[in-house]
Structure formats: structure tokens, C-alpha cells
PDB file of N, CA, C, O and CB in Angstrom:
ATOM      1  N   MET A   1       2.386   5.734 -13.426  1.00  0.00           N
ATOM      2  CA  MET A   1       1.335   4.733 -13.422  1.00  0.00           C
ATOM      3  C   MET A   1       0.083   5.253 -12.729  1.00  0.00           C
ATOM      4  O   MET A   1      -1.033   4.986 -13.175  1.00  0.00           O
ATOM      5  CB  MET A   1       1.821   3.461 -12.745  1.00  0.00           C
ATOM      6  N   LEU A   2       0.266   5.993 -11.644  1.00  0.00           N
ATOM      7  CA  LEU A   2      -0.876   6.517 -10.910  1.00  0.00           C
ATOM      8  C   LEU A   2      -1.655   7.513 -11.761  1.00  0.00           C
ATOM      9  O   LEU A   2      -2.885   7.545 -11.712  1.00  0.00           O
ATOM     10  CB  LEU A   2      -0.418   7.175  -9.609  1.00  0.00           C
ATOM     11  N   MET A   3      -0.952   8.318 -12.531  1.00  0.00           N
ATOM     12  CA  MET A   3      -1.641   9.282 -13.410  1.00  0.00           C
ATOM     13  C   MET A   3      -2.443   8.557 -14.490  1.00  0.00           C
ATOM     14  O   MET A   3      -3.530   9.004 -14.855  1.00  0.00           O
ATOM     15  CB  MET A   3      -0.621  10.244 -14.066  1.00  0.00           C
ATOM     16  N   GLN A   4      -1.925   7.457 -14.998  1.00  0.00           N
ATOM     17  CA  GLN A   4      -2.651   6.678 -16.004  1.00  0.00           C
ATOM     18  C   GLN A   4      -3.929   6.105 -15.403  1.00  0.00           C
ATOM     19  O   GLN A   4      -4.975   6.085 -16.053  1.00  0.00           O
ATOM     20  CB  GLN A   4      -1.763   5.543 -16.562  1.00  0.00           C
ATOM     21  N   LEU A   5      -3.840   5.641 -14.167  1.00  0.00           N
ATOM     22  CA  LEU A   5      -5.021   5.111 -13.493  1.00  0.00           C
ATOM     23  C   LEU A   5      -6.056   6.212 -13.272  1.00  0.00           C
ATOM     24  O   LEU A   5      -7.254   5.985 -13.441  1.00  0.00           O
ATOM     25  CB  LEU A   5      -4.632   4.471 -12.151  1.00  0.00           C
ATOM     26  N   ALA A   6      -5.596   7.394 -12.899  1.00  0.00           N
ATOM     27  CA  ALA A   6      -6.515   8.506 -12.683  1.00  0.00           C
ATOM     28  C   ALA A   6      -7.190   8.922 -13.991  1.00  0.00           C
ATOM     29  O   ALA A   6      -8.384   9.220 -14.010  1.00  0.00           O
ATOM     30  CB  ALA A   6      -5.771   9.699 -12.067  1.00  0.00           C
ATOM     31  N   GLN A   7      -6.432   8.941 -15.069  1.00  0.00           N
ATOM     32  CA  GLN A   7      -7.012   9.275 -16.371  1.00  0.00           C
ATOM     33  C   GLN A   7      -8.024   8.220 -16.798  1.00  0.00           C
ATOM     34  O   GLN A   7      -9.088   8.548 -17.323  1.00  0.00           O
ATOM     35  CB  GLN A   7      -5.910   9.412 -17.434  1.00  0.00           C
ATOM     36  N   GLY A   8      -7.688   6.944 -16.568  1.00  0.00           N
ATOM     37  CA  GLY A   8      -8.617   5.868 -16.896  1.00  0.00           C
ATOM     38  C   GLY A   8      -9.890   5.952 -16.075  1.00  0.00           C
ATOM     39  O   GLY A   8     -10.980   5.692 -16.586  1.00  0.00           O
ATOM     40  N   ALA A   9      -9.758   6.315 -14.801  1.00  0.00           N
ATOM     41  CA  ALA A   9     -10.927   6.462 -13.936  1.00  0.00           C
ATOM     42  C   ALA A   9     -11.815   7.601 -14.418  1.00  0.00           C
ATOM     43  O   ALA A   9     -13.039   7.468 -14.451  1.00  0.00           O
ATOM     44  CB  ALA A   9     -10.495   6.707 -12.485  1.00  0.00           C
ATOM     45  N   ALA A  10     -11.201   8.715 -14.790  1.00  0.00           N
ATOM     46  CA  ALA A  10     -11.975   9.853 -15.293  1.00  0.00           C
ATOM     47  C   ALA A  10     -12.708   9.486 -16.579  1.00  0.00           C
ATOM     48  O   ALA A  10     -13.873   9.838 -16.763  1.00  0.00           O
ATOM     49  CB  ALA A  10     -11.058  11.061 -15.535  1.00  0.00           C
ATOM     50  N   GLN A  11     -12.023   8.787 -17.452  1.00  0.00           N
ATOM     51  CA  GLN A  11     -12.645   8.368 -18.708  1.00  0.00           C
ATOM     52  C   GLN A  11     -13.787   7.381 -18.449  1.00  0.00           C
ATOM     53  O   GLN A  11     -14.831   7.460 -19.096  1.00  0.00           O
ATOM     54  CB  GLN A  11     -11.595   7.734 -19.641  1.00  0.00           C
ATOM     55  N   ALA A  12     -13.595   6.461 -17.513  1.00  0.00           N
ATOM     56  CA  ALA A  12     -14.641   5.489 -17.188  1.00  0.00           C
ATOM     57  C   ALA A  12     -15.880   6.183 -16.642  1.00  0.00           C
ATOM     58  O   ALA A  12     -17.004   5.788 -16.951  1.00  0.00           O
ATOM     59  CB  ALA A  12     -14.124   4.464 -16.175  1.00  0.00           C
ATOM     60  N   LEU A  13     -15.678   7.217 -15.832  1.00  0.00           N
ATOM     61  CA  LEU A  13     -16.819   7.964 -15.304  1.00  0.00           C
ATOM     62  C   LEU A  13     -17.543   8.751 -16.393  1.00  0.00           C
ATOM     63  O   LEU A  13     -18.773   8.781 -16.437  1.00  0.00           O
ATOM     64  CB  LEU A  13     -16.360   8.909 -14.207  1.00  0.00           C
ATOM     65  N   GLN A  14     -16.770   9.385 -17.269  1.00  0.00           N
ATOM     66  CA  GLN A  14     -17.374  10.190 -18.331  1.00  0.00           C
ATOM     67  C   GLN A  14     -18.164   9.345 -19.310  1.00  0.00           C
ATOM     68  O   GLN A  14     -19.249   9.738 -19.740  1.00  0.00           O
ATOM     69  CB  GLN A  14     -16.308  10.960 -19.073  1.00  0.00           C
ATOM     70  N   THR A  15     -17.624   8.179 -19.669  1.00  0.00           N
ATOM     71  CA  THR A  15     -18.286   7.332 -20.668  1.00  0.00           C
ATOM     72  C   THR A  15     -19.167   6.269 -20.029  1.00  0.00           C
ATOM     73  O   THR A  15     -19.848   5.522 -20.731  1.00  0.00           O
ATOM     74  CB  THR A  15     -17.251   6.666 -21.555  1.00  0.00           C
ATOM     75  N   GLN A  16     -19.160   6.198 -18.702  1.00  0.00           N
ATOM     76  CA  GLN A  16     -19.912   5.194 -17.945  1.00  0.00           C
ATOM     77  C   GLN A  16     -19.585   3.787 -18.442  1.00  0.00           C
ATOM     78  O   GLN A  16     -20.472   2.962 -18.665  1.00  0.00           O
ATOM     79  CB  GLN A  16     -21.428   5.458 -18.053  1.00  0.00           C
ATOM     80  N   ASN A  17     -18.275   3.538 -18.610  1.00  0.00           N
ATOM     81  CA  ASN A  17     -17.772   2.266 -19.111  1.00  0.00           C
ATOM     82  C   ASN A  17     -17.371   1.400 -17.919  1.00  0.00           C
ATOM     83  O   ASN A  17     -16.357   1.656 -17.269  1.00  0.00           O
ATOM     84  CB  ASN A  17     -16.568   2.478 -20.083  1.00  0.00           C
ATOM     85  N   ALA A  18     -18.175   0.371 -17.639  1.00  0.00           N
ATOM     86  CA  ALA A  18     -17.926  -0.492 -16.491  1.00  0.00           C
ATOM     87  C   ALA A  18     -16.661  -1.323 -16.677  1.00  0.00           C
ATOM     88  O   ALA A  18     -15.928  -1.550 -15.714  1.00  0.00           O
ATOM     89  CB  ALA A  18     -19.117  -1.407 -16.255  1.00  0.00           C
ATOM     90  N   ASP A  19     -16.394  -1.784 -17.907  1.00  0.00           N
ATOM     91  CA  ASP A  19     -15.196  -2.585 -18.154  1.00  0.00           C
ATOM     92  C   ASP A  19     -13.931  -1.789 -17.850  1.00  0.00           C
ATOM     93  O   ASP A  19     -12.992  -2.310 -17.248  1.00  0.00           O
ATOM     94  CB  ASP A  19     -15.173  -3.076 -19.606  1.00  0.00           C
ATOM     95  N   LEU A  20     -13.911  -0.555 -18.259  1.00  0.00           N
ATOM     96  CA  LEU A  20     -12.763   0.304 -17.987  1.00  0.00           C
ATOM     97  C   LEU A  20     -12.638   0.577 -16.488  1.00  0.00           C
ATOM     98  O   LEU A  20     -11.525   0.655 -15.967  1.00  0.00           O
ATOM     99  CB  LEU A  20     -12.886   1.626 -18.764  1.00  0.00           C
ATOM    100  N   ALA A  21     -13.757   0.724 -15.797  1.00  0.00           N
ATOM    101  CA  ALA A  21     -13.732   0.952 -14.351  1.00  0.00           C
ATOM    102  C   ALA A  21     -13.123  -0.251 -13.636  1.00  0.00           C
ATOM    103  O   ALA A  21     -12.348  -0.086 -12.694  1.00  0.00           O
ATOM    104  CB  ALA A  21     -15.156   1.229 -13.818  1.00  0.00           C
ATOM    105  N   PHE A  22     -13.471  -1.466 -14.081  1.00  0.00           N
ATOM    106  CA  PHE A  22     -12.896  -2.667 -13.483  1.00  0.00           C
ATOM    107  C   PHE A  22     -11.395  -2.747 -13.752  1.00  0.00           C
ATOM    108  O   PHE A  22     -10.634  -3.187 -12.890  1.00  0.00           O
ATOM    109  CB  PHE A  22     -13.597  -3.920 -14.022  1.00  0.00           C
ATOM    110  N   GLN A  23     -10.970  -2.332 -14.924  1.00  0.00           N
ATOM    111  CA  GLN A  23      -9.538  -2.329 -15.242  1.00  0.00           C
ATOM    112  C   GLN A  23      -8.788  -1.355 -14.341  1.00  0.00           C
ATOM    113  O   GLN A  23      -7.671  -1.633 -13.904  1.00  0.00           O
ATOM    114  CB  GLN A  23      -9.313  -1.962 -16.722  1.00  0.00           C
ATOM    115  N   VAL A  24      -9.414  -0.210 -14.067  1.00  0.00           N
ATOM    116  CA  VAL A  24      -8.802   0.775 -13.177  1.00  0.00           C
ATOM    117  C   VAL A  24      -8.676   0.191 -11.768  1.00  0.00           C
ATOM    118  O   VAL A  24      -7.648   0.362 -11.111  1.00  0.00           O
ATOM    119  CB  VAL A  24      -9.635   2.088 -13.153  1.00  0.00           C
ATOM    120  N   CYS A  25      -9.722  -0.499 -11.307  1.00  0.00           N
ATOM    121  CA  CYS A  25      -9.675  -1.119  -9.980  1.00  0.00           C
ATOM    122  C   CYS A  25      -8.562  -2.159  -9.898  1.00  0.00           C
ATOM    123  O   CYS A  25      -7.829  -2.202  -8.910  1.00  0.00           O
ATOM    124  CB  CYS A  25     -11.025  -1.769  -9.643  1.00  0.00           C
ATOM    125  N   GLU A  26      -8.428  -2.984 -10.910  1.00  0.00           N
ATOM    126  CA  GLU A  26      -7.357  -3.975 -10.932  1.00  0.00           C
ATOM    127  C   GLU A  26      -5.989  -3.306 -10.919  1.00  0.00           C
ATOM    128  O   GLU A  26      -5.071  -3.764 -10.239  1.00  0.00           O
ATOM    129  CB  GLU A  26      -7.488  -4.875 -12.159  1.00  0.00           C
ATOM    130  N   GLY A  27      -5.863  -2.228 -11.668  1.00  0.00           N
ATOM    131  CA  GLY A  27      -4.601  -1.489 -11.695  1.00  0.00           C
ATOM    132  C   GLY A  27      -4.260  -0.894 -10.346  1.00  0.00           C
ATOM    133  O   GLY A  27      -3.099  -0.901  -9.937  1.00  0.00           O
ATOM    134  N   LEU A  28      -5.274  -0.371  -9.644  1.00  0.00           N
ATOM    135  CA  LEU A  28      -5.038   0.181  -8.308  1.00  0.00           C
ATOM    136  C   LEU A  28      -4.574  -0.895  -7.337  1.00  0.00           C
ATOM    137  O   LEU A  28      -3.673  -0.664  -6.531  1.00  0.00           O
ATOM    138  CB  LEU A  28      -6.305   0.848  -7.777  1.00  0.00           C
ATOM    139  N   ILE A  29      -5.184  -2.061  -7.414  1.00  0.00           N
ATOM    140  CA  ILE A  29      -4.781  -3.161  -6.533  1.00  0.00           C
ATOM    141  C   ILE A  29      -3.339  -3.563  -6.818  1.00  0.00           C
ATOM    142  O   ILE A  29      -2.563  -3.775  -5.886  1.00  0.00           O
ATOM    143  CB  ILE A  29      -5.720  -4.376  -6.709  1.00  0.00           C
ATOM    144  N   GLN A  30      -2.975  -3.668  -8.079  1.00  0.00           N
ATOM    145  CA  GLN A  30      -1.606  -4.024  -8.441  1.00  0.00           C
ATOM    146  C   GLN A  30      -0.626  -2.950  -7.978  1.00  0.00           C
ATOM    147  O   GLN A  30       0.474  -3.261  -7.521  1.00  0.00           O
ATOM    148  CB  GLN A  30      -1.489  -4.230  -9.957  1.00  0.00           C
ATOM    149  N   PHE A  31      -1.028  -1.694  -8.096  1.00  0.00           N
ATOM    150  CA  PHE A  31      -0.181  -0.581  -7.683  1.00  0.00           C
ATOM    151  C   PHE A  31       0.080  -0.638  -6.176  1.00  0.00           C
ATOM    152  O   PHE A  31       1.218  -0.473  -5.738  1.00  0.00           O
ATOM    153  CB  PHE A  31      -0.833   0.765  -8.067  1.00  0.00           C
ATOM    154  N   VAL A  32      -0.959  -0.868  -5.390  1.00  0.00           N
ATOM    155  CA  VAL A  32      -0.824  -0.933  -3.939  1.00  0.00           C
ATOM    156  C   VAL A  32       0.040  -2.126  -3.541  1.00  0.00           C
ATOM    157  O   VAL A  32       0.885  -2.011  -2.653  1.00  0.00           O
ATOM    158  CB  VAL A  32      -2.209  -1.025  -3.268  1.00  0.00           C
ATOM    159  N   GLN A  33      -0.164  -3.265  -4.192  1.00  0.00           N
ATOM    160  CA  GLN A  33       0.647  -4.440  -3.884  1.00  0.00           C
ATOM    161  C   GLN A  33       2.115  -4.206  -4.218  1.00  0.00           C
ATOM    162  O   GLN A  33       2.997  -4.668  -3.494  1.00  0.00           O
ATOM    163  CB  GLN A  33       0.126  -5.657  -4.645  1.00  0.00           C
ATOM    164  N   ALA A  34       2.384  -3.493  -5.305  1.00  0.00           N
ATOM    165  CA  ALA A  34       3.768  -3.190  -5.671  1.00  0.00           C
ATOM    166  C   ALA A  34       4.417  -2.272  -4.632  1.00  0.00           C
ATOM    167  O   ALA A  34       5.597  -2.423  -4.313  1.00  0.00           O
ATOM    168  CB  ALA A  34       3.823  -2.537  -7.064  1.00  0.00           C
ATOM    169  N   ILE A  35       3.653  -1.338  -4.118  1.00  0.00           N
ATOM    170  CA  ILE A  35       4.173  -0.422  -3.098  1.00  0.00           C
ATOM    171  C   ILE A  35       4.478  -1.178  -1.812  1.00  0.00           C
ATOM    172  O   ILE A  35       5.480  -0.902  -1.152  1.00  0.00           O
ATOM    173  CB  ILE A  35       3.167   0.716  -2.822  1.00  0.00           C
ATOM    174  N   GLN A  36       3.622  -2.129  -1.452  1.00  0.00           N
ATOM    175  CA  GLN A  36       3.804  -2.888  -0.231  1.00  0.00           C
ATOM    176  C   GLN A  36       4.866  -3.968  -0.369  1.00  0.00           C
ATOM    177  O   GLN A  36       5.138  -4.687   0.592  1.00  0.00           O
ATOM    178  CB  GLN A  36       2.503  -3.505   0.183  1.00  0.00           C
ATOM    179  N   GLY A  37       5.456  -4.093  -1.520  1.00  0.00           N
ATOM    180  CA  GLY A  37       6.491  -5.095  -1.723  1.00  0.00           C
ATOM    181  C   GLY A  37       5.930  -6.471  -1.963  1.00  0.00           C
ATOM    182  O   GLY A  37       6.587  -7.470  -1.671  1.00  0.00           O
ATOM    183  N   GLY A  38       4.723  -6.540  -2.491  1.00  0.00           N
ATOM    184  CA  GLY A  38       4.132  -7.827  -2.812  1.00  0.00           C
ATOM    185  C   GLY A  38       3.643  -8.602  -1.613  1.00  0.00           C
ATOM    186  O   GLY A  38       3.574  -9.831  -1.661  1.00  0.00           O
ATOM    187  N   GLN A  39       3.306  -7.923  -0.547  1.00  0.00           N
ATOM    188  CA  GLN A  39       2.833  -8.608   0.646  1.00  0.00           C
ATOM    189  C   GLN A  39       1.416  -9.136   0.470  1.00  0.00           C
ATOM    190  O   GLN A  39       0.941  -9.905   1.306  1.00  0.00           O
ATOM    191  CB  GLN A  39       2.894  -7.677   1.839  1.00  0.00           C
ATOM    192  N   GLY A  40       0.737  -8.744  -0.591  1.00  0.00           N
ATOM    193  CA  GLY A  40      -0.606  -9.235  -0.825  1.00  0.00           C
ATOM    194  C   GLY A  40      -1.642  -8.670   0.127  1.00  0.00           C
ATOM    195  O   GLY A  40      -2.672  -9.300   0.364  1.00  0.00           O
ATOM    196  N   GLY A  41      -1.386  -7.492   0.676  1.00  0.00           N
ATOM    197  CA  GLY A  41      -2.354  -6.857   1.554  1.00  0.00           C
ATOM    198  C   GLY A  41      -2.194  -7.230   3.017  1.00  0.00           C
ATOM    199  O   GLY A  41      -2.900  -6.680   3.863  1.00  0.00           O
ATOM    200  N   GLN A  42      -1.300  -8.134   3.343  1.00  0.00           N
ATOM    201  CA  GLN A  42      -1.085  -8.496   4.731  1.00  0.00           C
ATOM    202  C   GLN A  42      -0.063  -7.546   5.332  1.00  0.00           C
ATOM    203  O   GLN A  42       1.078  -7.457   4.880  1.00  0.00           O
ATOM    204  CB  GLN A  42      -0.620  -9.966   4.859  1.00  0.00           C
ATOM    205  N   GLU A  43      -0.503  -6.845   6.357  1.00  0.00           N
ATOM    206  CA  GLU A  43       0.403  -5.897   6.987  1.00  0.00           C
ATOM    207  C   GLU A  43       1.153  -6.592   8.113  1.00  0.00           C
ATOM    208  O   GLU A  43       0.572  -7.346   8.893  1.00  0.00           O
ATOM    209  CB  GLU A  43      -0.366  -4.663   7.517  1.00  0.00           C
ATOM    210  N   ALA A  44       2.437  -6.328   8.184  1.00  0.00           N
ATOM    211  CA  ALA A  44       3.248  -6.901   9.250  1.00  0.00           C
ATOM    212  C   ALA A  44       2.945  -6.165  10.552  1.00  0.00           C
ATOM    213  O   ALA A  44       2.675  -4.964  10.546  1.00  0.00           O
ATOM    214  CB  ALA A  44       4.764  -6.821   8.906  1.00  0.00           C
ATOM    215  N   GLU A  45       2.990  -6.885  11.659  1.00  0.00           N
ATOM    216  CA  GLU A  45       2.767  -6.269  12.958  1.00  0.00           C
ATOM    217  C   GLU A  45       3.943  -5.367  13.286  1.00  0.00           C
ATOM    218  O   GLU A  45       5.093  -5.773  13.120  1.00  0.00           O
ATOM    219  CB  GLU A  45       2.569  -7.339  14.060  1.00  0.00           C
ATOM    220  N   PRO A  46       3.675  -4.143  13.752  1.00  0.00           N
ATOM    221  CA  PRO A  46       4.786  -3.252  14.075  1.00  0.00           C
ATOM    222  C   PRO A  46       5.636  -3.835  15.192  1.00  0.00           C
ATOM    223  O   PRO A  46       5.123  -4.440  16.133  1.00  0.00           O
ATOM    224  CB  PRO A  46       4.267  -1.868  14.473  1.00  0.00           C
ATOM    225  N   ALA A  47       6.940  -3.644  15.072  1.00  0.00           N
ATOM    226  CA  ALA A  47       7.876  -4.241  16.017  1.00  0.00           C
ATOM    227  C   ALA A  47       7.872  -3.529  17.360  1.00  0.00           C
ATOM    228  O   ALA A  47       8.287  -4.117  18.359  1.00  0.00           O
ATOM    229  CB  ALA A  47       9.268  -4.229  15.441  1.00  0.00           C
ATOM    230  N   GLY A  48       7.422  -2.304  17.415  1.00  0.00           N
ATOM    231  CA  GLY A  48       7.446  -1.535  18.652  1.00  0.00           C
ATOM    232  C   GLY A  48       8.661  -0.630  18.701  1.00  0.00           C
ATOM    233  O   GLY A  48       9.566  -0.719  17.871  1.00  0.00           O
ATOM    234  N   GLU A  49       8.657   0.232  19.685  1.00  0.00           N
ATOM    235  CA  GLU A  49       9.756   1.195  19.822  1.00  0.00           C
ATOM    236  C   GLU A  49      10.911   0.561  20.590  1.00  0.00           C
ATOM    237  O   GLU A  49      10.709   0.033  21.683  1.00  0.00           O
ATOM    238  CB  GLU A  49       9.275   2.484  20.538  1.00  0.00           C
ATOM    239  N   PRO A  50      12.119   0.607  20.031  1.00  0.00           N
ATOM    240  CA  PRO A  50      13.250  -0.029  20.714  1.00  0.00           C
ATOM    241  C   PRO A  50      13.702   0.780  21.932  1.00  0.00           C
ATOM    242  O   PRO A  50      13.645   2.010  21.936  1.00  0.00           O
ATOM    243  CB  PRO A  50      14.422  -0.204  19.742  1.00  0.00           C
ATOM    244  N   VAL A  51      14.152   0.062  22.964  1.00  0.00           N
ATOM    245  CA  VAL A  51      14.717   0.677  24.169  1.00  0.00           C
ATOM    246  C   VAL A  51      16.148   0.170  24.286  1.00  0.00           C
ATOM    247  O   VAL A  51      16.386  -1.038  24.319  1.00  0.00           O
ATOM    248  CB  VAL A  51      13.866   0.334  25.470  1.00  0.00           C
ATOM    249  N   TYR A  52      17.106   1.103  24.349  1.00  0.00           N
ATOM    250  CA  TYR A  52      18.521   0.752  24.410  1.00  0.00           C
ATOM    251  C   TYR A  52      19.086   1.124  25.768  1.00  0.00           C
ATOM    252  O   TYR A  52      18.614   2.072  26.395  1.00  0.00           O
ATOM    253  CB  TYR A  52      19.310   1.451  23.288  1.00  0.00           C
ATOM    254  N   ARG A  53      20.092   0.391  26.235  1.00  0.00           N
ATOM    255  CA  ARG A  53      20.823   0.774  27.437  1.00  0.00           C
ATOM    256  C   ARG A  53      22.118   1.445  27.008  1.00  0.00           C
ATOM    257  O   ARG A  53      22.444   1.469  25.821  1.00  0.00           O
ATOM    258  CB  ARG A  53      21.102  -0.461  28.356  1.00  0.00           C
ATOM    259  N   ASN A  54      22.858   1.987  27.967  1.00  0.00           N
ATOM    260  CA  ASN A  54      24.141   2.621  27.644  1.00  0.00           C
ATOM    261  C   ASN A  54      25.025   1.621  26.911  1.00  0.00           C
ATOM    262  O   ASN A  54      25.114   0.457  27.302  1.00  0.00           O
ATOM    263  CB  ASN A  54      24.851   3.139  28.931  1.00  0.00           C
ATOM    264  N   GLY A  55      25.661   2.067  25.876  1.00  0.00           N
ATOM    265  CA  GLY A  55      26.478   1.194  25.060  1.00  0.00           C
ATOM    266  C   GLY A  55      25.752   0.733  23.809  1.00  0.00           C
ATOM    267  O   GLY A  55      26.344   0.073  22.955  1.00  0.00           O
ATOM    268  N   GLY A  56      24.471   1.076  23.691  1.00  0.00           N
ATOM    269  CA  GLY A  56      23.723   0.784  22.480  1.00  0.00           C
ATOM    270  C   GLY A  56      23.158  -0.617  22.378  1.00  0.00           C
ATOM    271  O   GLY A  56      22.768  -1.037  21.288  1.00  0.00           O
ATOM    272  N   GLN A  57      23.101  -1.359  23.479  1.00  0.00           N
ATOM    273  CA  GLN A  57      22.539  -2.705  23.428  1.00  0.00           C
ATOM    274  C   GLN A  57      21.021  -2.630  23.557  1.00  0.00           C
ATOM    275  O   GLN A  57      20.487  -1.914  24.404  1.00  0.00           O
ATOM    276  CB  GLN A  57      23.139  -3.598  24.545  1.00  0.00           C
ATOM    277  N   LEU A  58      20.343  -3.382  22.702  1.00  0.00           N
ATOM    278  CA  LEU A  58      18.884  -3.422  22.721  1.00  0.00           C
ATOM    279  C   LEU A  58      18.410  -4.169  23.957  1.00  0.00           C
ATOM    280  O   LEU A  58      18.830  -5.300  24.199  1.00  0.00           O
ATOM    281  CB  LEU A  58      18.331  -4.087  21.441  1.00  0.00           C
ATOM    282  N   VAL A  59      17.534  -3.539  24.743  1.00  0.00           N
ATOM    283  CA  VAL A  59      17.015  -4.150  25.966  1.00  0.00           C
ATOM    284  C   VAL A  59      15.672  -4.806  25.681  1.00  0.00           C
ATOM    285  O   VAL A  59      15.475  -5.979  26.001  1.00  0.00           O
ATOM    286  CB  VAL A  59      16.878  -3.097  27.094  1.00  0.00           C
ATOM    287  N   ARG A  60      14.745  -4.059  25.081  1.00  0.00           N
ATOM    288  CA  ARG A  60      13.393  -4.565  24.788  1.00  0.00           C
ATOM    289  C   ARG A  60      12.726  -3.621  23.811  1.00  0.00           C
ATOM    290  O   ARG A  60      13.290  -2.597  23.426  1.00  0.00           O
ATOM    291  CB  ARG A  60      12.537  -4.707  26.090  1.00  0.00           C
ATOM    292  N   ARG A  61      11.509  -3.983  23.415  1.00  0.00           N
ATOM    293  CA  ARG A  61      10.704  -3.128  22.557  1.00  0.00           C
ATOM    294  C   ARG A  61       9.401  -2.815  23.271  1.00  0.00           C
ATOM    295  O   ARG A  61       8.764  -3.703  23.837  1.00  0.00           O
ATOM    296  CB  ARG A  61      10.439  -3.797  21.182  1.00  0.00           C
ATOM    297  N   ILE A  62       9.013  -1.567  23.241  1.00  0.00           N
ATOM    298  CA  ILE A  62       7.773  -1.126  23.881  1.00  0.00           C
ATOM    299  C   ILE A  62       6.654  -1.218  22.852  1.00  0.00           C
ATOM    300  O   ILE A  62       6.717  -0.590  21.795  1.00  0.00           O
ATOM    301  CB  ILE A  62       7.904   0.333  24.447  1.00  0.00           C
ATOM    302  N   ARG A  63       5.636  -2.000  23.168  1.00  0.00           N
ATOM    303  CA  ARG A  63       4.472  -2.136  22.279  1.00  0.00           C
ATOM    304  C   ARG A  63       3.407  -1.148  22.729  1.00  0.00           C
ATOM    305  O   ARG A  63       3.165  -0.970  23.922  1.00  0.00           O
ATOM    306  CB  ARG A  63       3.912  -3.603  22.286  1.00  0.00           C
ATOM    307  N   LYS A  64       2.787  -0.523  21.767  1.00  0.00           N
ATOM    308  CA  LYS A  64       1.748   0.473  22.087  1.00  0.00           C
ATOM    309  C   LYS A  64       0.389  -0.110  21.920  1.00  0.00           C
ATOM    310  O   LYS A  64      -0.609   0.575  22.144  1.00  0.00           O
ATOM    311  CB  LYS A  64       1.880   1.710  21.218  1.00  0.00           C
TER     312      LYS A  64
END
């Protein structure tokens, strides 16, 4: 899919076709959303680095 978008972008630049450029932009947005699992661009806050005590019990998470 990414190669198709790149080919479409190259063609849009060569022919100066604005409609095709908009289609490429829409495709890129859909591609990114699919990669993110459909989060719609909202990034989850990182949970932080886990800290364990002996025995493997989670004590806390260190936020950076």
C-alpha cells in the first residue's frame, strides 16, 4: 500500500494533478491510522518504566 501511495504521489507531482494529490493525502492518513490500530491520531500516554522487587512483583512505574 505504501508503494502505491508513493507512486501516486510521484504521478501527482509530474502531472500537477491536485485531485490525485488529495487522494494520496487521504491514503496516507488511512495508512497511519491503520498502523496505530485505529486510534484516530490520539497517542496513549506512555506507562513508564516498571520497577519490580525480588519475586517479580510490580512496585511502581518511573515516569520520565
